[in-house]
DOBADO-553672 format. One record per residue: x, y, z of N, C-alpha, C in turn; chain; residue in one letter; residue number from 0. Coordinates in steps of 0.1 Angstrom, whole numbers. Atoms other than C-alpha are relative to their C-alpha. Last residue first. Layout:
% DOBADO-553672
NODE   npx   npy   npz  capx  capy  capz   cpx   cpy   cpz chaine residu num
NODE     X     Y     Z     X     Y     Z     X     Y     Z      A      A NUM
...
This chain:
% DOBADO-553672
NODE   npx   npy   npz  capx  capy  capz   cpx   cpy   cpz chaine residu num
NODE    -7    -8    11    61  -293   120    -3    15     4      A      K 390
NODE     2   -15    -3    54  -318   148     8     8   -10      A      K 389
NODE   -13    -7     1    52  -353   133    -2    15     2      A      I 388
NODE    -1   -11    10    21  -373   143    15     5     1      A      V 387
NODE   -15    -2     2    11  -405   160     2    11   -10      A      V 386
NODE    -3   -11     9   -27  -401   166    15     3     0      A      G 385
NODE    10    -3    11   -34  -421   197     5    11    -8      A      M 384
NODE    -1   -14     4    -6  -436   219    -9     3   -12      A      I 383
NODE     7    -3    13   -14  -468   237     1    15    -3      A      K 382
NODE    10   -11    -1    11  -476   265    -5     3   -14      A      N 381
NODE    13     4     5    27  -511   262   -11    11     1      A      N 380
NODE    10    -1   -12    56  -499   284   -14    -4    -4      A      C 379
NODE    -6     1   -13    85  -509   261   -10     0    11      A      Y 378
NODE    -6    13    -1    71  -516   226     7    -2    14      A      R 377
NODE   -14    -1    -4    48  -486   229     6   -14     2      A      C 376
NODE    -3     6   -13    15  -494   211    15     0     3      A      I 375
NODE   -13     7    -1     7  -470   183     1    -5    14      A      Y 374
NODE    -3     3   -14   -27  -456   171    13    -9     0      A      D 373
NODE     2   -12    -9   -30  -438   138     3    -3    14      A      A 372
NODE    15    -3    -2   -15  -467   119    -1    12     9      A      T 371
NODE     6     1    13    20  -475   104   -15     4     1      A      V 370
NODE    14    -2    -2    43  -467   133    -6     1   -14      A      A 369
NODE     8    10     7    77  -483   127   -15     2     1      A      G 368
NODE    -6     4    12    95  -463   154    -9   -10    -7      A      T 367
NODE    10     8     8    82  -443   183     6    -3   -13      A      I 366
NODE     3    -5    13   111  -433   206   -10    -8    -7      A      S 365
NODE    -6     7    11   109  -442   242    -4     5   -13      A      A 364
NODE    -9    -8     8   100  -415   267     7    -7   -11      A      G 363
NODE   -13     4    -3    84  -438   292    11     7    -8      A      C 362
NODE    -2     7   -13    49  -425   296    14    -3     3      A      S 361
NODE     2   -10   -11    45  -398   268     2    -7    14      A      P 360
NODE    11     5    -9    60  -422   243    -1     9    11      A      C 359
NODE    -6     9   -10    81  -402   218   -12    -4     9      A      T 358
NODE     6     2   -13    69  -385   187     8   -10     8      A      D 357
NODE    10    10     0    92  -374   159    -6    -2    14      A      K 356
NODE    -5    14    -5   111  -342   160   -12    -9    -1      A      V 355
NODE     7     9     9   110  -307   143     4   -14     4      A      I 354
NODE     7    11    -7   120  -284   172    -9    -8   -10      A      K 353
NODE    -6    12     6   144  -257   163    -6   -13     6      A      K 352
NODE     8    12    -2   121  -229   171     6   -12    -7      A      G 351
NODE    -2    10    11   144  -199   175    -8   -13     3      A      L 350
NODE    -1    14    -5   130  -172   198     1    -9   -12      A      T 349
NODE     4     9    10   137  -136   186     3   -14     5      A      I 348
NODE   -11     8     6   138  -111   214    -6   -11    -9      A      E 347
NODE     4     9    11   116   -83   226    12    -7    -5      A      L 346
NODE    -5    -2    14   128   -67   258    -5   -11    -9      A      D 345
NODE     5   -13     6   110   -63   292     5     2   -14      A      G 344
NODE    -6   -11    -8   130   -91   309    -3    14    -6      A      S 343
NODE    -7     4   -12   120  -115   282     7    12     6      A      H 342
NODE    -4   -11    -9    94  -109   255     6    -5    12      A      K 341
NODE     3     2   -14    92  -134   227     4    12     8      A      E 340
NODE    -4   -10    -9    91  -130   189    -4    -4    14      A      L 339
NODE    11   -10    -4    89  -160   166     6    10    10      A      T 338
NODE    -4   -10   -10   111  -185   148   -12     9     3      A      C 337
NODE    -6     6   -11   106  -217   128     7    10    10      A      H 336
NODE     8    10    -7    97  -197    97     9    -6    11      A      K 335
NODE    -8     6   -11   109  -165    80    -9   -10     7      A      L 334
NODE   -14     1     5    95  -154    46     9    -7    10      A      Y 333
NODE    -4    14     2    59  -161    56    14    -2    -6      A      G 332
NODE     0     3    14    47  -126    51     4   -14    -3      A      M 331
NODE    14    -2     5    39  -122    88    -2    -4   -15      A      R 330
NODE     8    11    -5    73  -137    97   -15     1    -5      A      I 329
NODE    -4    11     8    90  -112    74    -7   -13     5      A      S 328
NODE     7     0    13    70   -84    89     4   -12    -8      A      R 327
NODE    14     2    -3    81   -93   125    -8    -1   -14      A      R 326
NODE     2    15    -3   117   -97   113   -15    -3     2      A      V 325
NODE    -2     7    13   115   -62    97    -1   -15     2      A      L 324
NODE    12    -2     8   100   -48   129     1    -7   -14      A      N 323
NODE    11     8    -5   127   -64   149   -12     2    -8      A      L 322
NODE    -3    14     3   154   -48   127   -11   -10     5      A      K 321
NODE     4     2    14   137   -14   129     3   -15    -4      A      R 320
NODE    14     0     1   139   -16   167    -5    -3   -14      A      R 319
NODE     6    13    -5   175   -26   166   -15    -1    -1      A      D 318
NODE    -2     2   -14   186     4   144    -7   -13     4      A      N 317
NODE    13    -3    -7   190     2   106     2    -3    15      A      V 316
NODE    -2   -10   -12   225     5    92   -13     3     7      A      R 315
NODE     2   -13     5   215   -12    58     0    11    12      A      N 314
NODE     8    -1    13   213   -45    76    -3    14    -3      A      Y 313
NODE     4   -13     4   238   -53   104    -7    -1   -14      A      D 312
NODE   -10    -7     9   237   -88   117    -5    13    -5      A      P 311
NODE     3     3    14   214   -95   147    11     7    -9      A      L 310
NODE    -9    10     5   230   -94   181    -2    -3   -14      A      E 309
NODE   -13    -5     1   214   -61   191    10   -10    -5      A      S 308
NODE    -1    -8    12   180   -75   183    14     6    -2      A      A 307
NODE     4   -14    -2   185  -102   209     2     8   -13      A      K 306
NODE   -10   -10     5   186  -138   198    -6    14     3      A      V 305
NODE     6   -13     4   169  -168   215    11    10    -4      A      F 304
NODE    14     1     4   175  -205   219    -6    13    -4      A      P 303
NODE     9    -4   -11   213  -201   219   -14     0    -5      A      A 302
NODE     0    11    -9   238  -220   197    -9     4    12      A      R 301
NODE     2    -3   -14   233  -197   167     0   -13     8      A      C 300
NODE   -13     2    -7   249  -207   133    -2     3    15      A      K 299
NODE    -5    14     2   216  -214   115    13    -2     8      A      A 298
NODE     7     9    -9   201  -182   130     6   -14    -1      A      F 297
NODE    -5    -2   -14   228  -161   113    -7   -10    10      A      F 296
NODE   -14     4    -1   221  -176    79     5     2    14      A      E 295
NODE     1    15     0   183  -172    86    14    -6     0      A      S 294
NODE     3     6   -14   188  -136    96     1   -15     0      A      C 293
NODE   -11    -3   -10   206  -126    64    -2    -6    13      A      I 292
NODE   -12     7     4   182  -144    41    11     2    10      A      H 291
NODE     3    14    -4   151  -131    60    12    -8    -4      A      S 290
NODE    -2     1   -14   165   -95    59    -2   -15     4      A      I 289
NODE   -14    -2    -3   169   -98    21     3    -2    15      A      R 288
NODE    -8    12     5   135  -113    15    15     1     4      A      A 287
NODE     3    12    -8   118   -87    37     8   -12    -4      A      C 286
NODE    -6    -2   -13   136   -58    20    -3   -12     9      A      G 285
NODE   -14     2     1   128   -72   -15     7     2    14      A      I 284
NODE    -3    15     1    92   -77    -5    15    -2    -1      A      R 283
NODE     2     5   -13    89   -40     5     4   -15     1      A      K 282
NODE   -11    -5    -8   105   -29   -28    -1    -5    15      A      I 281
NODE   -12     7     4    81   -51   -48    12     4     9      A      G 280
NODE     1    14    -4    50   -38   -29    13    -8    -3      A      A 279
NODE    -1     0   -15    61    -2   -34     0   -14     5      A      I 278
NODE   -14    -3    -3    66    -8   -72     3     0    15      A      S 277
NODE    -8    12     4    32   -25   -75    15     2     3      A      A 276
NODE     2    10   -11    15     3   -55     8   -13    -3      A      P 275
NODE    -6    -4   -12    31    29   -79    -2   -11    11      A      I 274
NODE   -13     7    -2    22    11  -111     6     3    13      A      L 273
NODE     2    15    -1   -16    20  -111    13    -7     3      A      G 272
NODE     7     3   -12    -9    57  -103    -2   -15     2      A      L 271
NODE   -10    -1   -10    17    57  -131    -7    -3    14      A      I 270
NODE    -8    12     0    -9    44  -155    11     0    11      A      F 269
NODE     8    10    -6   -32    72  -144     7   -14    -1      A      F 268
NODE     2    -2   -14    -6    98  -150    -8   -11     7      A      C 267
NODE   -13     4    -7     4    84  -184    -2     2    15      A      N 266
NODE    -2    15     1   -32    85  -196    12    -4     7      A      Q 265
NODE    10     6   -10   -38   121  -183     2   -15     0      A      I 264
NODE    -4    -3   -14    -6   133  -200    -9    -7    10      A      I 263
NODE   -13     7    -3   -13   116  -233     4     2    15      A      T 262
NODE     3    14    -2   -49   129  -233    12    -9     3      A      E 261
NODE     7     1   -13   -37   164  -228    -3   -14     3      A      I 260
NODE   -11    -2   -10   -13   160  -258    -6    -1    14      A      L 259
NODE    -8    12     0   -42   146  -279    12     1    10      A      D 258
NODE     8    11    -7   -65   174  -269     8   -13     1      A      Y 257
NODE    -1    -4   -14   -38   200  -280    -7   -11     9      A      T 256
NODE   -14     3    -5   -35   182  -313     2     3    15      A      I 255
NODE    -1    15    -2   -73   183  -317    14    -4     4      A      L 254
NODE     7     4   -12   -74   221  -310     1   -15     2      A      E 253
NODE    -7    -5   -11   -47   229  -336    -6    -5    13      A      Y 252
NODE     1   -14    -2   -64   207  -362     8     4    13      A      S 251
NODE    -3    -6   -13   -57   173  -375    -2    15     0      A      Q 250
NODE    12    -4    -6   -74   161  -407     2     6    14      A      M 249
NODE     4   -13     6   -41   160  -426   -13     5     6      A      H 248
NODE     8    -6   -10   -28   133  -403    -5    14    -4      A      K 247
NODE     8     9    -6   -14   108  -428    -9     6    11      A      D 246
NODE    10     5     9    -1   135  -450   -10    -9     6      A      V 245
NODE    -2    14     2    16   153  -421   -11    -5    -9      A      D 244
NODE    -5     2    13    13   190  -426     2   -14    -3      A      L 243
NODE    11    -4    10    -9   194  -395     4    -3   -14      A      I 242
NODE    11     8    -1    15   173  -374   -11     4   -10      A      I 241
NODE    -4    13     6    46   190  -386   -12    -9     1      A      S 240
NODE    -1    -2    15    30   225  -380     3   -14    -6      A      R 239
NODE    14    -1     5    20   216  -344     0     0   -16      A      Y 238
NODE     6    13    -2    56   204  -337   -15     0    -5      A      Y 237
NODE    -6    10     9    71   235  -352    -6   -14     1      A      E 236
NODE     5    -3    14    47   258  -334     5   -10   -10      A      K 235
NODE   -11     2    10    56   243  -300    -5     1   -14      A      D 234
NODE    -5   -13     5    28   258  -278    12    -1   -10      A      G 233
NODE    10   -10     0    25   226  -258     5    13    -5      A      F 232
NODE     6    -2    14    52   203  -270   -11    10     0      A      R 231
NODE    -9    -9     8    72   207  -238    -5     3   -13      A      F 230
NODE     1   -14    -6    43   193  -217     8     9    -8      A      I 229
NODE    13    -6     3    40   162  -240    -1    15     5      A      A 228
NODE     0    -3    14    77   154  -237   -13     7    -4      A      T 227
NODE    -9   -12     2    76   157  -199     0     4   -15      A      K 226
NODE     7   -12    -6    45   134  -197     9    13    -3      A      I 225
NODE    11    -4     9    62   109  -220    -7    12     4      A      G 224
NODE    -7    -5    11    94   109  -198   -11     5   -11      A      L 223
NODE    -4   -14    -4    72   104  -168     7     7   -11      A      L 222
NODE    13    -8     0    56    74  -186     3    14     4      A      L 221
NODE     4    -2    14    91    59  -194   -13     9     0      A      L 220
NODE    -9    -9     6   102    64  -158    -3     3   -14      A      A 219
NODE     3   -13    -6    71    47  -144     9    11    -6      A      I 218
NODE    11    -5     7    77    19  -169    -5    13     6      A      F 217
NODE    -3    -3    14   111    13  -155   -11     6    -8      A      F 216
NODE    -8   -13     0   100    17  -119     4     3   -14      A      L 215
NODE     9   -11    -4    73   -10  -124     7    13     0      A      S 214
NODE     9    -3    11    96   -33  -143    -9    12     3      A      F 213
NODE    -8    -5    11   123   -31  -116    -9     4   -12      A      G 212
NODE    -4   -14    -3    99   -35   -86     7     6   -12      A      A 211
NODE    12    -9    -2    82   -65  -101     4    14     2      A      L 210
NODE     6    -2    13   114   -81  -114   -12    10     1      A      I 209
NODE    -8    -9     8   132   -75   -81    -6     3   -14      A      Y 208
NODE     1   -14    -6   103   -90   -62     8    10    -8      A      S 207
NODE    13    -6     5   102  -120   -86    -2    14     6      A      R 206
NODE    -1    -3    14   139  -126   -80   -13     6    -5      A      I 205
NODE    -8   -12     1   134  -124   -42     2     5   -15      A      L 204
NODE     8   -12    -4   105  -148   -44     8    13    -1      A      R 203
NODE    10    -2    11   126  -173   -64    -9    12     4      A      T 202
NODE    -8    -6    11   154  -169   -38    -9     3   -12      A      K 201
NODE    -3   -14    -3   129  -175   -10     8     6   -11      A      L 200
NODE    -4    -6    13   115  -207   -25     3    15     2      A      N 199
NODE    -8     9     8   115  -228     7     4     5   -14      A      K 198
NODE     9     6    10   104  -200    29     8    -8   -10      A      Y 197
NODE     6    -9    10   132  -194    54   -11    -8    -8      A      T 196
NODE     7   -11    -6   144  -208    87    -7     9   -10      A      Y 195
NODE     9     5   -11   154  -243    77    -8    12     5      A      Y 194
NODE    13     3     5   168  -229    44   -10    -5    10      A      D 193
NODE     9   -11    -2   196  -214    64   -14    -2    -6      A      Y 192
NODE     0    -9    12   211  -248    66   -10    11     2      A      S 191
NODE    11     3    10   214  -262   101     2     9   -12      A      K 190
NODE     8   -12     4   246  -261   121   -10    -4   -11      A      A 189
NODE    -4    -7    12   256  -294   135    -9    11    -4      A      E 188
NODE    -1     9    12   248  -303   171     5     8   -12      A      G 187
NODE   -14     6     2   235  -281   199     0    -9   -13      A      K 186
NODE   -10   -11     2   204  -259   196    14    -6    -3      A      I 185
NODE   -10     5     9   179  -288   191    11    11    -3      A      E 184
NODE    -9   -11     2   157  -281   221    12    -4    -8      A      N 183
NODE   -13     0    -5   131  -308   217     8    12    -3      A      S 182
NODE    -8   -12     5    94  -308   213    13     0     7      A      I 181
NODE   -11    -5    -8    77  -342   215     6    13    -6      A      S 180
NODE   -12    -2     8    43  -353   202    11     6    10      A      Y 179
NODE   -12    -3    -7    12  -368   216    12     3    -9      A      F 178
NODE   -12     4     7   -22  -367   200    12     4     8      A      K 177
NODE    -3    14    -3   -55  -366   219    11    -6    -8      A      K 176
NODE    10     8     7   -64  -333   202     3   -15     1      A      D 175
NODE     9    -9     8   -31  -318   215   -10    -9    -8      A      T 174
NODE    12     7     3    -8  -333   242    -9    10    -8      A      L 173
NODE    12    -9     2    27  -320   244   -11    -9    -4      A      V 172
NODE    10     9     5    59  -336   258   -14     7     0      A      R 171
NODE    13    -1    -6    87  -311   263    -9   -10    -7      A      A 170
NODE    11     4     9   124  -314   257   -13     1     8      A      R 169
NODE    13     1    -6   157  -301   271   -11    -4   -10      A      L 168
NODE     6    10     7   194  -304   263   -14    -3     6      A      D 167
NODE     9    -7     9   206  -271   276    -7   -10    -9      A      S 166
NODE     1     5    13   222  -287   307    -9     8    -9      A      S 165
NODE    -6   -10    10   230  -265   337     0    -5   -14      A      G 164
NODE   -12     5     4   224  -294   362     7     9   -11      A      C 163
NODE    -6    10    -9   197  -281   384    14    -4    -5      A      Y 162
NODE    -4    -7   -12   184  -249   368     7    -9    10      A      Q 161
NODE     6     7   -11   183  -266   333     6     7    13      A      C 160
NODE   -10     4   -11   193  -240   307    -8    -7    11      A      I 159
NODE    -8    11     4   176  -234   273    10    -5    10      A      G 158
NODE   -14    -4    -2   164  -199   279    10   -12    -2      A      T 157
NODE    -4    -8    11   132  -210   263    14     6     2      A      F 156
NODE    -2     8    12   129  -239   287     5     9   -12      A      Y 155
NODE   -14     6    -1   135  -217   316     2    -9   -12      A      E 154
NODE   -10   -11     2   105  -196   306    14    -6     0      A      R 153
NODE     0    -4    14    83  -228   303    11    11    -3      A      K 152
NODE    11    -9     3    93  -243   336     1     5   -14      A      Q 151
NODE    -4   -14     3   116  -273   337   -13     8    -2      A      I 150
NODE    11    -7     7   110  -307   353     4    15    -1      A      H 149
NODE     7   -10    -8   143  -324   362   -11     7    -8      A      A 148
NODE    14     3    -2   152  -355   342    -8    10     8      A      G 147
NODE     3     4   -14   189  -352   347   -14    -3     3      A      C 146
NODE   -11     5    -7   202  -351   311    -3    -5    14      A      K 145
NODE    -3    13     5   170  -348   291    11    -6     8      A      V 144
NODE   -14     1     4   158  -319   312     3   -14    -4      A      C 143
NODE   -10     5    -9   120  -318   314    14     1    -7      A      E 142
NODE   -12    -6     6    89  -302   302    11    -3     9      A      C 141
NODE   -12    -3    -8    59  -323   309    10     8    -8      A      T 140
NODE     0    11   -10    23  -328   297    12     2     9      A      V 139
NODE   -12     6    -4    21  -295   279    -2   -10    11      A      T 138
NODE    -3    -1   -14   -13  -288   264    13    -7     3      A      K 137
NODE   -12     8    -5   -20  -280   228     2     2    15      A      A 136
NODE     4    15     0   -56  -269   220    12    -8     6      A      A 135
NODE    -4     8    11   -46  -233   230    -5   -15     1      A      L 134
NODE    -2    14    -5   -64  -211   255     2    -8   -13      A      E 133
NODE     2    10    10   -61  -174   245     4   -13     6      A      V 132
NODE    -9     1    11   -64  -145   270    -4   -11   -10      A      G 131
NODE   -14    -3    -3   -78  -136   304     9     0   -13      A      E 130
NODE    -1   -13    -5  -115  -134   295    14     4     2      A      E 129
NODE     6    -1   -13  -113  -165   273     2    15     5      A      T 128
NODE    -2   -13    -7  -108  -170   236    -7     0    13      A      I 127
NODE    12    -6    -5  -104  -205   222     3    13     7      A      S 126
NODE    -2    -8   -12   -77  -223   202   -14     6     3      A      Y 125
NODE    -7     6   -12   -74  -250   176     4     9    11      A      N 124
NODE     8    11    -7   -83  -231   144     8    -4    13      A      K 123
NODE    -8     8   -10   -72  -202   122    -9   -10     7      A      M 122
NODE   -13     4     3   -81  -182    91     6   -10     9      A      Y 121
NODE    -4    -1    13  -118  -172    89    13    -7    -3      A      L 120
NODE    11     3    10  -139  -179   119     6    -1   -14      A      K 119
NODE     5    14    -4  -111  -182   145   -11    -4   -10      A      L 118
NODE    -8    10     7   -95  -152   127    -4   -14     3      A      F 117
NODE     3     1    14  -124  -130   137     8   -11    -7      A      L 116
NODE    14     5     1  -122  -138   174    -3    -1   -15      A      K 115
NODE     1    14    -3   -84  -135   172   -14    -6    -1      A      L 114
NODE    -6     7    11   -86  -101   155    -1   -15     3      A      Q 113
NODE     9     0    11  -110   -87   181     5    -8   -12      A      R 112
NODE    12     8    -3   -89   -99   210   -10     0   -12      A      R 111
NODE    -4    14     1   -57   -85   195   -12    -9     2      A      V 110
NODE    -1     4    14   -74   -52   189     4   -14    -2      A      K 109
NODE    14     1     5   -86   -49   225     1    -4   -15      A      S 108
NODE     7    13    -4   -51   -58   237   -14    -1    -6      A      E 107
NODE     7    -1   -13   -35   -30   217    -7   -13     3      A      K 106
NODE    14    -4     1   -10   -39   190    -6     2    14      A      K 105
NODE     0   -14     0    28   -41   190   -14     6    -2      A      G 104
NODE     6    -4    12    26   -78   181     1    16    -2      A      T 103
NODE    -8     5    11    50   -91   208    -5     5   -14      A      V 102
NODE   -14    -4    -1    36   -69   236     8    -4   -13      A      D 101
NODE     0   -14     3    -1   -72   226    15     5     0      A      A 100
NODE     1    -1    14     3  -110   226     1    15    -5      A      L  99
NODE   -12     6     6    16  -109   261     0     1   -15      A      E  98
NODE   -10    -9    -2   -12   -86   272    13    -5    -6      A      A  97
NODE     2   -10    10   -38  -109   257    11    11     1      A      A  96
NODE     8   -12    -4   -25  -137   279    -1    10   -12      A      T  95
NODE    -7   -12     3   -13  -170   264    -9    12     4      A      I  94
NODE     8   -12    -2   -24  -204   276     9    12    -2      A      F  93
NODE    14     1     5   -13  -239   265    -8    12     3      A      G  92
NODE     9     2   -11    18  -241   287   -15     1    -4      A      D  91
NODE     0    13    -7    43  -247   260   -10    -2    11      A      L  90
NODE     4     0   -14    41  -219   235    -1   -14     5      A      D  89
NODE   -11     0   -10    63  -219   204    -4     0    14      A      G  88
NODE    -7    12     1    35  -230   180    12    -1    10      A      E  87
NODE     7    11    -7    13  -202   193     8   -13     0      A      F  86
NODE    -2    -2   -14    38  -176   182    -7   -11     9      A      Y  85
NODE   -14     2    -3    40  -189   147     3     1    15      A      S  84
NODE    -2    14     1     2  -191   145    15    -4     4      A      S  83
NODE     6     6   -12    -1  -155   157     3   -15     1      A      Y  82
NODE    -8    -4   -11    23  -144   130    -5    -6    13      A      F  81
NODE   -12     8     1     5  -163   103     9     3    12      A      R  80
NODE     3    14    -4   -28  -149   114    12    -8     0      A      A  79
NODE     2     1   -15   -13  -114   113    -3   -14     5      A      D  78
NODE   -13    -2    -6    -1  -120    77    -1     0    15      A      G  77
NODE    -6    13     2   -36  -133    68    14     0     5      A      I  76
NODE     5    10   -10   -50  -102    83     6   -14    -1      A      Y  75
NODE    -6    -3   -13   -28   -79    63    -5   -10    10      A      V  74
NODE   -14     3     1   -38   -96    30     7     2    14      A      T  73
NODE    -1    14    -1   -75   -95    40    15    -5    -1      A      S  72
NODE     3     4   -14   -73   -58    48     2   -15     1      A      I  71
NODE   -10    -5    -9   -57   -51    14    -1    -5    14      A      G  70
NODE   -12     8     3   -81   -73    -6    12     4     9      A      A  69
NODE     3    13    -5  -111   -56    11    12    -9    -2      A      E  68
NODE     0    -1   -15   -97   -21     6    -2   -14     6      A      I  67
NODE   -14    -2    -4   -89   -28   -31     1     0    16      A      L  66
NODE    -7    12     2  -124   -42   -36    14     1     4      A      M  65
NODE     5    10   -10  -140   -12   -19     7   -14    -2      A      L  64
NODE    -7    -2   -12  -118    11   -40    -5   -10    11      A      P  63
NODE   -15     2     1  -130    -5   -72     7     3    13      A      G  62
NODE    -4    14    -3  -167    -7   -62    15    -2     0      A      V  61
NODE     5     5   -13  -174    30   -58     5   -14     3      A      V  60
NODE    -5    -9   -10  -153    46   -86    -5    -3    14      A      I  59
NODE   -14     4    -5  -159    14  -105     6    10    10      A      W  58
NODE     0    14    -6  -197    19  -108    14    -3     6      A      F  57
NODE     6    -1   -14  -196    57  -113     0   -13     7      A      F  56
NODE    -8    -8    -8  -171    52  -142    -6     1    14      A      F  55
NODE   -11     8    -5  -190    24  -157     9     7     9      A      A  54
NODE     4    10   -10  -221    45  -158    11    -9     5      A      P  53
NODE     4    -6   -13  -202    73  -175    -5    -9    10      A      T  52
NODE   -10     3   -11  -184    52  -201    -4     6    13      A      N  51
NODE     1    14    -3  -214    51  -226     9    -4    12      A      A  50
NODE   -11     8     6  -217    89  -226     0   -15     5      A      A  49
NODE     5    11     8  -251   102  -217    11    -8    -7      A      H  48
NODE    10     8    -7  -241   124  -188    -5   -12    -7      A      S  47
NODE    -7     7   -12  -210   137  -205    -9    -9     7      A      L  46
NODE    -9    11     5  -228   144  -238     7    -7    11      A      T  45
NODE     9    11     6  -256   163  -220     9   -11    -5      A      F  44
NODE     5     9   -11  -232   182  -197    -8   -11    -6      A      T  43
NODE    10     8     7  -213   198  -227    -6   -11    10      A      D  42
NODE    12    -9     1  -193   224  -206   -12    -7    -7      A      G  41
NODE     2    -9   -12  -160   206  -212   -12     9    -3      A      W  40
NODE    13    -6     1  -164   180  -239    -4     9    12      A      Y  39
NODE     4    -1    14  -128   169  -245   -13     8    -2      A      R  38
NODE    -8   -10     7  -117   177  -210    -4     2   -14      A      I  37
NODE     3   -13    -6  -146   159  -193     8    11    -7      A      V  36
NODE    13    -6     5  -144   131  -218    -3    13     6      A      L  35
NODE    -1    -4    14  -107   125  -211   -12     6    -5      A      Y  34
NODE    -7   -13     0  -113   126  -173     2     5   -15      A      F  33
NODE     9   -11    -4  -140   100  -178     7    13     1      A      Q  32
NODE     9    -3    10  -117    78  -199   -10    11     4      A      W  31
NODE    -7    -7    11   -90    79  -173    -9     4   -11      A      Y  30
NODE    -3   -14    -4  -114    72  -144     8     7   -11      A      V  29
NODE    12    -7    -1  -127    41  -162     2    15     4      A      S  28
NODE     5    -3    14   -93    29  -173   -13     8     1      A      F  27
NODE    -8    -8     7   -77    32  -138    -6     4   -14      A      V  26
NODE     0   -13    -6  -106    18  -119     9    10    -8      A      L  25
NODE    13    -7     4  -111   -11  -143     0    14     6      A      N  24
NODE     1    -1    14   -74   -22  -141   -13     8    -4      A      F  23
NODE    -9    -9     5   -70   -15  -104    -1     3   -15      A      I  22
NODE     4   -13    -4  -101   -33   -94     9    11    -5      A      A  21
NODE    12    -4     7   -95   -64  -116    -4    15     5      A      V  20
NODE    -2    -2    14   -59   -67  -104   -12     5    -7      A      V  19
NODE    -9   -11     2   -66   -62   -67     2     3   -15      A      A  18
NODE     7   -12    -4   -96   -85   -66     8    12    -3      A      F  17
NODE    10    -3    11   -78  -112   -85    -7    13     3      A      V  16
NODE    -7    -4    12   -48  -110   -61    -9     4   -11      A      I  15
NODE    -6   -13    -3   -70  -110   -30     7     5   -13      A      N  14
NODE    11   -10     1   -90  -140   -43     5    14     1      A      K  13
NODE     3     0    14   -57  -160   -48   -12    11    -3      A      I  12
NODE   -11    -8     6   -47  -151   -13    -2     1   -15      A      K  11
NODE     2   -14    -2   -82  -162    -1    11     8    -5      A      L  10
NODE    11    -5     9   -78  -196   -18    -3    15     2      A      K   9
NODE    -5     0    14   -44  -202    -2   -11     5    -9      A      K   8
NODE    -8   -12     2   -58  -191    32     6     0   -14      A      I   7
NODE     8   -12     1   -86  -216    29     8    12    -2      A      R   6
NODE     7     1    13   -62  -245    22    -9    13    -2      A      K   5
NODE    -9    -2    11   -39  -235    51    -7     1   -14      A      E   4
NODE     9     7    10   -65  -231    78     7     2   -13      A      L   3
NODE     5    -7    12   -38  -221   103    -8    -9    -8      A      L   2
NODE    10   -10    -3   -33  -233   139    -5     7   -12      A      Y   1
NODE    10     5   -10   -15  -266   133   -11    10     3      A      M   0
């Protein structure tokens, strides 16, 4: 509801293209320039007139800029996803900047700057005010299903009616002239863990293992090549075998040394290109694993929110680290239908079990058989505009 999904998909593709093109050209241009400098040390004329020199200066400037832009865009898309998740769980239509700063761990000024920028690039359906963020969604009522008492927002999140003690609560929300119902679906049968995770989480986990595994494997091979080249320096038997080789009879002592230096430089730059891929793969593995563990735990929960101390153990990390992993998983889109809330000074994970069809905002009757944008309630004849399913 708050994300510009189509635009975000295009921007994610752009970020991948930028990163691949920048890394490829930057690694090869810098590698060839280093090779030329070593091969023609002191020959400034050859170095300045070499065909690769202009490309080197171009990519040494443009390459890092492309990587920085792609990295910032990727981080911002994750932040936008986190904000959207938090907005979806709000019921009163207004969120203060201080509240957002608490759950994101950022300064209020940065939160404001981001939300102003995101409104132009990644998000929609909210406005920035002096006090905070005003959402398009407005709560009409929040009430107890059992006794009908009106419940405040914070009491809704704790899932307990102050009058009858029931946890069967619901809210009726108005957004863009459309009505939908949010229900507290804590009770009932346990949901599959897929409800809380990205639909292809296992596929993502496998891809992350492949990315990290191949990157680390090739880094090990390149390091082995560097080690071999270093040990061959000054090895008279190796130099003699190359010089006496029939296929390499034109080799000289100096050329063999240059070839060894070239191998070392080439492997070093390939390693520099593979390190970010291996780090990204390892981070994604961590997020995918914590998402799988947490989603299975969330599916069995009967409370609307979970404290960090109640989360299952993961690699013996402390509670603060667990919350940071959950926050990162939400930002990366691995966890869904949950967000972070602050209650009694502590950050907690609020479960968003609320995918329900519309109900009539006047009498509460279920909407069935709707085939057009406008629906006439069969009980009270109230006209409901824009029948939607809350997702």
